[in-house]
N, C-alpha and C positions, 0 to 999 in steps of 0.2 A: 503493500500499500504506499503510495507516493507520499502521503501527508501523515503517515504515522511516525511519532518520534522514536518510537522502540524499534521499528523496522529501519530507520534511518541509523540507530544505533549499531543494529546487526549489520548494516551494509558499510559501515565506518564513514559515512558523512556527518555523524556527529561523535566527538571522542565521548569515552565512558572509561573509568578505570575499573577493567575487568578484574574480579578477584577470582574467577572460575570460569571454564568453558569446557563443553564436549561437543559431540557432533550434533546435538539437536538444539543446544541451549547455551546461553551465555549467563553470568551475574556479575553484578556491580552495585554498589551502594545506592540506596535511595537518596535523592537530593534533599529530602525532607523528612530525616529518620524520626520515628515514633518510638523508639529503643536505641540503647548504646550501640547495638549492632542491628543494623536494618539493611538486608541486601535483598534485592530484587534479581529474580530468576526468571527469565522469558525463553520462550521457544523462538528459534531462529525462524521459523515459519510462522507468517501473520495468521492467527486465529483471534478472533474478536473478543471472545469471552468464553467463559466455561459453558455457556449455553451452546457453543457451536462446536465444542470438542466433538469428535467423532469416535472412533474405536480406540482411542486412547494412546496411539503411538507417538503423537506429538507430545503428549505428557509426560511419557516415561523417561524421556533424558531430562526434562525439567525436574521432576522430583528426584531422580539420581543426583543431579547437580545441587538441588536444595539440599540433600543429605550431605554430601560432600563438602559444601561451603560451611555448612553448620558444624561440621567436625572440625574443619580448618580453622575455624574462628573460635573453637573451643567451647562451642554452646553445648555440645553433646555432654559436657560435664555436669550440666545444671538444668538443663533442659530449653527448649526453643518452641517457638510457635510458627505455623506455616500457615499463611492466610491468602486465600483468593476470593477477592471482591468481584462480585458479577452484577453488572447493571449499576445505573446511576443511584438507585435507592440504597445501594450497598457500598457507596463512595468509590466505584470504578471511575477513576479520572482519566487514565488512558486505556482506550478501547483495543488493546492488544494483550490477551491474557498474560498474567505474570502471578508469580509466587511470591510473597513477602515474607523473608526468612527474618525473624526477627528474637532477640535474646538480649542477655545481659543484664537482665533485671527479672525480679518475679512480676509475672503478669497477672491482671486480675480477671474474672469471670462474673458476668458476662462483660464481654471486650467494650461496649459502649452503645 
């Protein structure tokens, strides 16, 4: 998608500090962190939201990378949260599916 900021990051048109990548996904810090560690993991392929995920092949590398990044950031020691916002009411701001990997502090429930 030519107007998608995450597609532009995947294409290298917008710089991002990658903290991890695999064949199907990349990870980089959120520019507006909600936790001491807040990483976004996005698929290289454009999928608008979780509502449009088909058979899961797009998301398998995303979740594998989320786990890897959480471990590399040391979040596996105390726990971490993976969040996928779907749609405007869920506060999805960029309509390219992404997983928020958050940790480094105690999380509350419900999230808000």
